[in-house]
N, CA, C and O atoms as a GROMACS GRO file, in nm:
protein
  512
    1MET      N    1  14.684  10.796  15.692
    1MET     CA    2  14.699  10.805  15.560
    1MET      C    3  14.745  10.935  15.528
    1MET      O    4  14.694  11.037  15.575
    2THR      N    5  14.850  10.932  15.440
    2THR     CA    6  14.899  11.063  15.381
    2THR      C    7  14.846  11.093  15.247
    2THR      O    8  14.850  11.006  15.160
    3LEU      N    9  14.799  11.202  15.224
    3LEU     CA   10  14.761  11.242  15.098
    3LEU      C   11  14.879  11.276  15.005
    3LEU      O   12  14.974  11.340  15.051
    4ARG      N   13  14.877  11.235  14.872
    4ARG     CA   14  14.985  11.263  14.792
    4ARG      C   15  14.967  11.422  14.743
    4ARG      O   16  14.853  11.466  14.734
    5PRO      N   17  15.059  11.490  14.718
    5PRO     CA   18  15.039  11.628  14.665
    5PRO      C   19  14.989  11.614  14.524
    5PRO      O   20  15.013  11.519  14.450
    6PRO      N   21  14.905  11.735  14.493
    6PRO     CA   22  14.847  11.711  14.357
    6PRO      C   23  14.940  11.722  14.240
    6PRO      O   24  15.042  11.789  14.252
    7ARG      N   25  14.912  11.659  14.125
    7ARG     CA   26  14.986  11.673  14.013
    7ARG      C   27  14.938  11.761  13.922
    7ARG      O   28  14.821  11.757  13.886
    8PHE      N   29  15.033  11.858  13.873
    8PHE     CA   30  14.993  11.958  13.785
    8PHE      C   31  15.050  11.965  13.642
    8PHE      O   32  15.027  12.052  13.559
    9GLU      N   33  15.133  11.854  13.628
    9GLU     CA   34  15.204  11.848  13.484
    9GLU      C   35  15.104  11.851  13.386
    9GLU      O   36  15.122  11.924  13.289
   10ASN      N   37  14.983  11.773  13.396
   10ASN     CA   38  14.894  11.755  13.297
   10ASN      C   39  14.783  11.849  13.307
   10ASN      O   40  14.691  11.844  13.225
   11ALA      N   41  14.783  11.943  13.413
   11ALA     CA   42  14.663  12.030  13.433
   11ALA      C   43  14.654  12.133  13.309
   11ALA      O   44  14.753  12.172  13.246
   12PRO      N   45  14.524  12.168  13.286
   12PRO     CA   46  14.514  12.274  13.168
   12PRO      C   47  14.558  12.394  13.201
   12PRO      O   48  14.562  12.426  13.320
   13ALA      N   49  14.599  12.477  13.105
   13ALA     CA   50  14.644  12.595  13.125
   13ALA      C   51  14.532  12.702  13.157
   13ALA      O   52  14.414  12.677  13.132
   14ALA      N   53  14.571  12.816  13.211
   14ALA     CA   54  14.473  12.913  13.241
   14ALA      C   55  14.385  12.946  13.110
   14ALA      O   56  14.434  12.941  12.997
   15HIS      N   57  14.273  12.976  13.132
   15HIS     CA   58  14.195  12.989  13.001
   15HIS      C   59  14.089  13.120  13.038
   15HIS      O   60  14.009  13.115  13.131
   16PHE      N   61  14.101  13.215  12.962
   16PHE     CA   62  14.003  13.313  12.961
   16PHE      C   63  13.989  13.358  12.815
   16PHE      O   64  14.073  13.338  12.727
   17ASP      N   65  13.872  13.422  12.802
   17ASP     CA   66  13.823  13.441  12.656
   17ASP      C   67  13.831  13.587  12.608
   17ASP      O   68  13.743  13.639  12.539
   18MET      N   69  13.936  13.644  12.648
   18MET     CA   70  13.962  13.790  12.599
   18MET      C   71  14.034  13.782  12.463
   18MET      O   72  14.131  13.709  12.446
   19GLU      N   73  13.985  13.858  12.373
   19GLU     CA   74  14.041  13.869  12.238
   19GLU      C   75  14.177  13.920  12.235
   19GLU      O   76  14.213  13.997  12.324
   20PRO      N   77  14.254  13.886  12.145
   20PRO     CA   78  14.389  13.968  12.135
   20PRO      C   79  14.378  14.113  12.119
   20PRO      O   80  14.279  14.169  12.071
   21PHE      N   81  14.475  14.168  12.157
   21PHE     CA   82  14.482  14.320  12.145
   21PHE      C   83  14.459  14.362  12.000
   21PHE      O   84  14.393  14.463  11.978
   22ARG      N   85  14.510  14.292  11.901
   22ARG     CA   86  14.494  14.340  11.760
   22ARG      C   87  14.344  14.334  11.728
   22ARG      O   88  14.299  14.402  11.636
   23VAL      N   89  14.262  14.250  11.804
   23VAL     CA   90  14.124  14.244  11.762
   23VAL      C   91  14.056  14.358  11.835
   23VAL      O   92  13.984  14.436  11.774
   24ALA      N   93  14.081  14.368  11.973
   24ALA     CA   94  14.013  14.465  12.048
   24ALA      C   95  14.038  14.611  11.998
   24ALA      O   96  13.949  14.695  12.010
   25ALA      N   97  14.163  14.644  11.941
   25ALA     CA   98  14.196  14.769  11.904
   25ALA      C   99  14.208  14.778  11.744
   25ALA      O  100  14.293  14.848  11.689
   26HIS      N  101  14.126  14.708  11.683
   26HIS     CA  102  14.145  14.703  11.539
   26HIS      C  103  14.122  14.835  11.470
   26HIS      O  104  14.197  14.869  11.378
   27GLY      N  105  14.025  14.911  11.510
   27GLY     CA  106  14.009  15.041  11.446
   27GLY      C  107  14.117  15.140  11.480
   27GLY      O  108  14.155  15.221  11.395
   28GLU      N  109  14.170  15.137  11.605
   28GLU     CA  110  14.276  15.221  11.639
   28GLU      C  111  14.387  15.186  11.564
   28GLU      O  112  14.448  15.276  11.507
   29LEU      N  113  14.428  15.057  11.553
   29LEU     CA  114  14.545  15.006  11.481
   29LEU      C  115  14.533  15.046  11.339
   29LEU      O  116  14.634  15.080  11.276
   30ASP      N  117  14.416  15.044  11.284
   30ASP     CA  118  14.404  15.093  11.143
   30ASP      C  119  14.440  15.214  11.119
   30ASP      O  120  14.505  15.246  11.020
   31SER      N  121  14.393  15.307  11.224
   31SER     CA  122  14.422  15.461  11.217
   31SER      C  123  14.572  15.498  11.241
   31SER      O  124  14.630  15.589  11.181
   32PHE      N  125  14.634  15.411  11.344
   32PHE     CA  126  14.764  15.452  11.388
   32PHE      C  127  14.836  15.297  11.410
   32PHE      O  128  14.833  15.246  11.522
   33PRO      N  129  14.890  15.240  11.315
   33PRO     CA  130  14.952  15.106  11.333
   33PRO      C  131  15.077  15.127  11.428
   33PRO      O  132  15.130  15.237  11.441
   34LEU      N  133  15.122  15.008  11.497
   34LEU     CA  134  15.234  14.990  11.571
   34LEU      C  135  15.356  15.031  11.489
   34LEU      O  136  15.440  15.105  11.540
   35VAL      N  137  15.368  14.985  11.360
   35VAL     CA  138  15.477  15.022  11.286
   35VAL      C  139  15.406  15.063  11.142
   35VAL      O  140  15.294  15.024  11.113
   36GLU      N  141  15.484  15.145  11.059
   36GLU     CA  142  15.450  15.176  10.930
   36GLU      C  143  15.406  15.050  10.851
   36GLU      O  144  15.480  14.953  10.865
   37PRO      N  145  15.296  15.035  10.767
   37PRO     CA  146  15.270  14.927  10.685
   37PRO      C  147  15.386  14.895  10.592
   37PRO      O  148  15.436  14.980  10.519
   38GLY      N  149  15.429  14.766  10.598
   38GLY     CA  150  15.532  14.735  10.503
   38GLY      C  151  15.669  14.743  10.566
   38GLY      O  152  15.770  14.721  10.497
   39VAL      N  153  15.676  14.771  10.687
   39VAL     CA  154  15.797  14.767  10.762
   39VAL      C  155  15.782  14.651  10.884
   39VAL      O  156  15.689  14.645  10.965
   40CYS      N  157  15.892  14.565  10.877
   40CYS     CA  158  15.880  14.456  10.967
   40CYS      C  159  15.877  14.509  11.128
   40CYS      O  160  15.948  14.601  11.168
   41LEU      N  161  15.794  14.445  11.201
   41LEU     CA  162  15.769  14.474  11.338
   41LEU      C  163  15.889  14.433  11.422
   41LEU      O  164  15.917  14.496  11.524
   42ASN      N  165  15.956  14.337  11.386
   42ASN     CA  166  16.062  14.289  11.466
   42ASN      C  167  16.171  14.421  11.462
   42ASN      O  168  16.208  14.472  11.356
   43PRO      N  169  16.210  14.463  11.582
   43PRO     CA  170  16.297  14.564  11.590
   43PRO      C  171  16.436  14.528  11.532
   43PRO      O  172  16.507  14.612  11.477
   44MET      N  173  16.474  14.391  11.547
   44MET     CA  174  16.606  14.371  11.494
   44MET      C  175  16.631  14.366  11.342
   44MET      O  176  16.740  14.357  11.287
   45CYS      N  177  16.511  14.375  11.284
   45CYS     CA  178  16.492  14.363  11.131
   45CYS      C  179  16.470  14.496  11.091
   45CYS      O  180  16.561  14.565  11.046
   46SER      N  181  16.345  14.538  11.105
   46SER     CA  182  16.273  14.673  11.072
   46SER      C  183  16.295  14.704  10.931
   46SER      O  184  16.297  14.821  10.894
   47ARG      N  185  16.313  14.606  10.851
   47ARG     CA  186  16.320  14.642  10.704
   47ARG      C  187  16.185  14.657  10.619
   47ARG      O  188  16.076  14.616  10.659
   48ARG      N  189  16.202  14.712  10.515
   48ARG     CA  190  16.083  14.734  10.436
   48ARG      C  191  16.067  14.593  10.362
   48ARG      O  192  16.160  14.518  10.331
   49PHE      N  193  15.934  14.574  10.341
   49PHE     CA  194  15.898  14.448  10.252
   49PHE      C  195  15.755  14.467  10.205
   49PHE      O  196  15.673  14.542  10.258
   50VAL      N  197  15.734  14.386  10.092
   50VAL     CA  198  15.607  14.399  10.025
   50VAL      C  199  15.515  14.306  10.087
   50VAL      O  200  15.535  14.184  10.080
   51GLN      N  201  15.409  14.358  10.150
   51GLN     CA  202  15.302  14.286  10.221
   51GLN      C  203  15.224  14.192  10.124
   51GLN      O  204  15.182  14.232  10.016
   52ALA      N  205  15.207  14.068  10.169
   52ALA     CA  206  15.126  13.980  10.094
   52ALA      C  207  14.967  14.000  10.137
   52ALA      O  208  14.876  13.968  10.061
   53ARG      N  209  14.947  14.048  10.252
   53ARG     CA  210  14.821  14.081  10.303
   53ARG      C  211  14.828  14.213  10.380
   53ARG      O  212  14.937  14.243  10.429
   54SER      N  213  14.729  14.291  10.394
   54SER     CA  214  14.718  14.420  10.456
   54SER      C  215  14.764  14.414  10.601
   54SER      O  216  14.826  14.508  10.650
   55TRP      N  217  14.732  14.298  10.676
   55TRP     CA  218  14.750  14.288  10.802
   55TRP      C  219  14.882  14.225  10.838
   55TRP      O  220  14.903  14.195  10.955
   56GLN      N  221  14.971  14.202  10.745
   56GLN     CA  222  15.104  14.149  10.764
   56GLN      C  223  15.193  14.230  10.843
   56GLN      O  224  15.214  14.345  10.806
   57LEU      N  225  15.249  14.185  10.950
   57LEU     CA  226  15.342  14.273  11.024
   57LEU      C  227  15.486  14.237  11.022
   57LEU      O  228  15.572  14.316  11.062
   58TYR      N  229  15.512  14.119  10.978
   58TYR     CA  230  15.664  14.074  10.973
   58TYR      C  231  15.707  14.034  10.807
   58TYR      O  232  15.629  13.997  10.719
   59CYS      N  233  15.821  14.048  10.799
   59CYS     CA  234  15.870  14.035  10.666
   59CYS      C  235  15.887  13.866  10.633
   59CYS      O  236  15.897  13.823  10.518
   60CYS      N  237  15.889  13.789  10.744
   60CYS     CA  238  15.921  13.643  10.734
   60CYS      C  239  15.875  13.580  10.859
   60CYS      O  240  15.852  13.647  10.960
   61ASP      N  241  15.860  13.446  10.854
   61ASP     CA  242  15.823  13.367  10.978
   61ASP      C  243  15.932  13.380  11.078
   61ASP      O  244  15.892  13.385  11.194
   62ALA      N  245  16.059  13.385  11.060
   62ALA     CA  246  16.158  13.392  11.162
   62ALA      C  247  16.151  13.523  11.227
   62ALA      O  248  16.174  13.529  11.348
   63CYS      N  249  16.125  13.621  11.166
   63CYS     CA  250  16.116  13.772  11.232
   63CYS      C  251  15.997  13.753  11.322
   63CYS      O  252  16.006  13.794  11.437
   64ARG      N  253  15.879  13.690  11.278
   64ARG     CA  254  15.763  13.685  11.363
   64ARG      C  255  15.785  13.600  11.492
   64ARG      O  256  15.742  13.638  11.602
   65ARG      N  257  15.852  13.486  11.474
   65ARG     CA  258  15.894  13.406  11.586
   65ARG      C  259  15.971  13.474  11.691
   65ARG      O  260  15.946  13.476  11.811
   66MET      N  261  16.070  13.533  11.625
   66MET     CA  262  16.170  13.591  11.727
   66MET      C  263  16.097  13.710  11.802
   66MET      O  264  16.119  13.729  11.921
   67ASP      N  265  16.012  13.786  11.732
   67ASP     CA  266  15.928  13.905  11.804
   67ASP      C  267  15.829  13.833  11.907
   67ASP      O  268  15.818  13.882  12.019
   68GLU      N  269  15.762  13.725  11.876
   68GLU     CA  270  15.655  13.680  11.962
   68GLU      C  271  15.730  13.609  12.075
   68GLU      O  272  15.671  13.596  12.182
   69ALA      N  273  15.861  13.558  12.061
   69ALA     CA  274  15.942  13.516  12.176
   69ALA      C  275  15.981  13.621  12.269
   69ALA      O  276  15.979  13.597  12.390
   70GLU      N  277  16.020  13.744  12.223
   70GLU     CA  278  16.051  13.845  12.301
   70GLU      C  279  15.920  13.899  12.379
   70GLU      O  280  15.928  13.935  12.497
   71MET      N  281  15.808  13.901  12.313
   71MET     CA  282  15.680  13.952  12.375
   71MET      C  283  15.638  13.845  12.486
   71MET      O  284  15.582  13.894  12.584
   72ARG      N  285  15.654  13.716  12.485
   72ARG     CA  286  15.641  13.619  12.575
   72ARG      C  287  15.724  13.649  12.696
   72ARG      O  288  15.683  13.653  12.812
   73ARG      N  289  15.848  13.670  12.654
   73ARG     CA  290  15.951  13.714  12.782
   73ARG      C  291  15.906  13.835  12.856
   73ARG      O  292  15.903  13.831  12.979
   74VAL      N  293  15.869  13.946  12.790
   74VAL     CA  294  15.807  14.056  12.852
   74VAL      C  295  15.677  14.032  12.927
   74VAL      O  296  15.652  14.088  13.034
   75GLY      N  297  15.603  13.953  12.873
   75GLY     CA  298  15.484  13.916  12.933
   75GLY      C  299  15.511  13.834  13.072
   75GLY      O  300  15.452  13.859  13.178
   76GLN      N  301  15.600  13.742  13.057
   76GLN     CA  302  15.631  13.684  13.176
   76GLN      C  303  15.685  13.772  13.308
   76GLN      O  304  15.666  13.750  13.428
   77LYS      N  305  15.758  13.877  13.243
   77LYS     CA  306  15.804  13.968  13.361
   77LYS      C  307  15.693  14.056  13.402
   77LYS      O  308  15.691  14.095  13.519
   78ALA      N  309  15.596  14.094  13.315
   78ALA     CA  310  15.480  14.172  13.352
   78ALA      C  311  15.381  14.112  13.416
   78ALA      O  312  15.306  14.182  13.484
   79ALA      N  313  15.362  13.989  13.410
   79ALA     CA  314  15.230  13.913  13.461
   79ALA      C  315  15.231  13.934  13.613
   79ALA      O  316  15.136  13.993  13.663
   80PRO      N  317  15.334  13.889  13.694
   80PRO     CA  318  15.311  13.916  13.823
   80PRO      C  319  15.281  14.057  13.875
   80PRO      O  320  15.197  14.080  13.961
   81ALA      N  321  15.355  14.147  13.816
   81ALA     CA  322  15.311  14.289  13.841
   81ALA      C  323  15.179  14.325  13.825
   81ALA      O  324  15.112  14.379  13.913
   82LEU      N  325  15.135  14.292  13.696
   82LEU     CA  326  14.979  14.316  13.668
   82LEU      C  327  14.893  14.261  13.765
   82LEU      O  328  14.800  14.330  13.807
   83LEU      N  329  14.912  14.140  13.808
   83LEU     CA  330  14.846  14.075  13.910
   83LEU      C  331  14.845  14.133  14.044
   83LEU      O  332  14.741  14.135  14.111
   84ALA      N  333  14.958  14.181  14.087
   84ALA     CA  334  14.970  14.243  14.208
   84ALA      C  335  14.895  14.396  14.208
   84ALA      O  336  14.827  14.443  14.299
   85TRP      N  337  14.926  14.452  14.088
   85TRP     CA  338  14.853  14.588  14.064
   85TRP      C  339  14.703  14.579  14.076
   85TRP      O  340  14.637  14.657  14.145
   86ARG      N  341  14.652  14.478  14.004
   86ARG     CA  342  14.502  14.465  14.007
   86ARG      C  343  14.442  14.414  14.129
   86ARG      O  344  14.328  14.449  14.159
   87MET      N  345  14.518  14.324  14.213
   87MET     CA  346  14.471  14.286  14.344
   87MET      C  347  14.450  14.394  14.435
   87MET      O  348  14.368  14.379  14.525
   88GLY      N  349  14.510  14.496  14.424
   88GLY     CA  350  14.497  14.600  14.543
   88GLY      C  351  14.444  14.732  14.468
   88GLY      O  352  14.456  14.838  14.529
   89LYS      N  353  14.391  14.732  14.354
   89LYS     CA  354  14.360  14.844  14.273
   89LYS      C  355  14.253  14.935  14.356
   89LYS      O  356  14.262  15.058  14.369
   90TYR      N  357  14.166  14.863  14.403
   90TYR     CA  358  14.061  14.941  14.489
   90TYR      C  359  14.051  14.923  14.630
   90TYR      O  360  13.949  14.946  14.695
   91GLU      N  361  14.174  14.877  14.683
   91GLU     CA  362  14.186  14.836  14.835
   91GLU      C  363  14.176  14.978  14.896
   91GLU      O  364  14.223  15.077  14.839
   92LYS      N  365  14.109  14.984  15.023
   92LYS     CA  366  14.100  15.109  15.092
   92LYS      C  367  14.144  15.082  15.232
   92LYS      O  368  14.162  15.181  15.303
   93GLU      N  369  14.166  14.953  15.289
   93GLU     CA  370  14.188  14.936  15.408
   93GLU      C  371  14.322  14.863  15.442
   93GLU      O  372  14.380  14.892  15.546
   94ASN      N  373  14.366  14.778  15.366
   94ASN     CA  374  14.500  14.709  15.388
   94ASN      C  375  14.609  14.772  15.330
   94ASN      O  376  14.619  14.768  15.207
   95ASP      N  377  14.703  14.836  15.407
   95ASP     CA  378  14.814  14.919  15.360
   95ASP      C  379  14.922  14.818  15.289
   95ASP      O  380  14.996  14.859  15.200
   96ASP      N  381  14.925  14.690  15.332
   96ASP     CA  382  15.027  14.606  15.271
   96ASP      C  383  14.990  14.571  15.119
   96ASP      O  384  15.072  14.560  15.028
   97LEU      N  385  14.849  14.555  15.111
   97LEU     CA  386  14.809  14.518  14.978
   97LEU      C  387  14.812  14.639  14.891
   97LEU      O  388  14.832  14.623  14.770
   98ARG      N  389  14.794  14.763  14.942
   98ARG     CA  390  14.792  14.872  14.855
   98ARG      C  391  14.942  14.899  14.815
   98ARG      O  392  14.968  14.940  14.702
   99ALA      N  393  15.047  14.874  14.913
   99ALA     CA  394  15.177  14.890  14.881
   99ALA      C  395  15.227  14.793  14.775
   99ALA      O  396  15.312  14.827  14.692
  100LEU      N  397  15.172  14.667  14.780
  100LEU     CA  398  15.194  14.565  14.671
  100LEU      C  399  15.154  14.615  14.534
  100LEU      O  400  15.222  14.608  14.432
  101SER      N  401  15.024  14.669  14.549
  101SER     CA  402  14.954  14.714  14.408
  101SER      C  403  15.030  14.829  14.357
  101SER      O  404  15.045  14.835  14.235
  102ARG      N  405  15.085  14.928  14.436
  102ARG     CA  406  15.161  15.024  14.390
  102ARG      C  407  15.296  14.979  14.338
  102ARG      O  408  15.337  15.023  14.231
  103ALA      N  409  15.363  14.896  14.408
  103ALA     CA  410  15.481  14.827  14.347
  103ALA      C  411  15.465  14.770  14.208
  103ALA      O  412  15.550  14.787  14.121
  104GLY      N  413  15.345  14.697  14.189
  104GLY     CA  414  15.306  14.621  14.083
  104GLY      C  415  15.300  14.732  13.951
  104GLY      O  416  15.354  14.721  13.841
  105ARG      N  417  15.217  14.837  14.003
  105ARG     CA  418  15.197  14.936  13.894
  105ARG      C  419  15.328  15.016  13.860
  105ARG      O  420  15.342  15.052  13.744
  106ASN      N  421  15.420  15.045  13.949
  106ASN     CA  422  15.535  15.117  13.923
  106ASN      C  423  15.624  15.024  13.844
  106ASN      O  424  15.687  15.071  13.749
  107TYR      N  425  15.635  14.884  13.879
  107TYR     CA  426  15.714  14.797  13.797
  107TYR      C  427  15.661  14.786  13.648
  107TYR      O  428  15.735  14.787  13.549
  108ALA      N  429  15.527  14.774  13.646
  108ALA     CA  430  15.472  14.757  13.496
  108ALA      C  431  15.511  14.889  13.412
  108ALA      O  432  15.543  14.884  13.294
  109SER      N  433  15.503  14.996  13.481
  109SER     CA  434  15.524  15.124  13.427
  109SER      C  435  15.675  15.135  13.374
  109SER      O  436  15.699  15.177  13.261
  110ARG      N  437  15.771  15.096  13.456
  110ARG     CA  438  15.906  15.103  13.425
  110ARG      C  439  15.932  15.000  13.315
  110ARG      O  440  16.003  15.033  13.219
  111LEU      N  441  15.872  14.863  13.324
  111LEU     CA  442  15.900  14.777  13.222
  111LEU      C  443  15.848  14.819  13.088
  111LEU      O  444  15.913  14.792  12.987
  112MET      N  445  15.741  14.879  13.083
  112MET     CA  446  15.690  14.940  12.951
  112MET      C  447  15.782  15.049  12.896
  112MET      O  448  15.802  15.055  12.775
  113SER      N  449  15.836  15.132  12.978
  113SER     CA  450  15.916  15.235  12.931
  113SER      C  451  16.058  15.173  12.886
  113SER      O  452  16.114  15.202  12.780
  114GLU      N  453  16.102  15.096  12.970
  114GLU     CA  454  16.242  15.026  12.929
  114GLU      C  455  16.233  14.932  12.807
  114GLU      O  456  16.323  14.926  12.724
  115TRP      N  457  16.126  14.863  12.801
  115TRP     CA  458  16.099  14.785  12.677
  115TRP      C  459  16.086  14.866  12.544
  115TRP      O  460  16.141  14.831  12.440
  116TYR      N  461  16.010  14.976  12.557
  116TYR     CA  462  15.980  15.057  12.442
  116TYR      C  463  16.103  15.126  12.406
  116TYR      O  464  16.132  15.130  12.287
  117GLY      N  465  16.191  15.190  12.503
  117GLY     CA  466  16.305  15.239  12.466
  117GLY      C  467  16.412  15.149  12.406
  117GLY      O  468  16.488  15.188  12.318
  118ASP      N  469  16.415  15.022  12.460
  118ASP     CA  470  16.505  14.920  12.404
  118ASP      C  471  16.460  14.893  12.265
  118ASP      O  472  16.548  14.889  12.179
  119ARG      N  473  16.336  14.873  12.230
  119ARG     CA  474  16.302  14.841  12.096
  119ARG      C  475  16.334  14.974  12.002
  119ARG      O  476  16.386  14.950  11.893
  120GLN      N  477  16.311  15.085  12.030
  120GLN     CA  478  16.346  15.201  11.965
  120GLN      C  479  16.496  15.210  11.931
  120GLN      O  480  16.535  15.236  11.817
  121ALA      N  481  16.577  15.188  12.036
  121ALA     CA  482  16.730  15.174  12.007
  121ALA      C  483  16.748  15.062  11.911
  121ALA      O  484  16.810  15.093  11.809
  122ARG      N  485  16.707  14.940  11.919
  122ARG     CA  486  16.729  14.846  11.836
  122ARG      C  487  16.686  14.881  11.687
  122ARG      O  488  16.752  14.841  11.591
  123ILE      N  489  16.574  14.954  11.673
  123ILE     CA  490  16.514  14.994  11.533
  123ILE      C  491  16.634  15.092  11.491
  123ILE      O  492  16.688  15.073  11.382
  124LEU      N  493  16.673  15.184  11.565
  124LEU     CA  494  16.778  15.277  11.512
  124LEU      C  495  16.904  15.193  11.477
  124LEU      O  496  16.962  15.210  11.370
  125GLU      N  497  16.944  15.109  11.564
  125GLU     CA  498  17.049  15.017  11.522
  125GLU      C  499  17.054  14.944  11.403
  125GLU      O  500  17.156  14.928  11.337
  126ALA      N  501  16.932  14.896  11.373
  126ALA     CA  502  16.916  14.824  11.250
  126ALA      C  503  16.926  14.904  11.140
  126ALA      O  504  16.956  14.848  11.034
  127GLY      N  505  16.906  15.038  11.140
  127GLY     CA  506  16.945  15.124  11.039
  127GLY      C  507  16.836  15.139  10.932
  127GLY      O  508  16.866  15.196  10.827
  128ASN      N  509  16.715  15.094  10.950
  128ASN     CA  510  16.624  15.085  10.844
  128ASN      C  511  16.512  15.201  10.873
  128ASN      O  512  16.418  15.216  10.794
   0.00000   0.00000   0.00000
């Protein structure tokens, strides 16, 4: 008898109960927000707008969706590197795992820097 391979198309997504960054760093973000209040967080827009709520980050739904899509793309690039970094973070014996962890850390660091620089350039290009 041959076993069929498992089917994953209806499997539940990974689930962990960590709160979003905006909740975890609420006080810090109140003291130093990612963008000036009333400036759209989407770097392609970056225009000033009148906030309907004090926590509003985007001038419209289209800007929010566009920026969230970008963040998902960056997260998909970062996730494997973060896993590799964490897998070997405290490794003392296995040189290969330590090398993988170091590669993950280096990649995540470069990704953060490149993404931040790209966002800053797009903010300047938007001219707001």
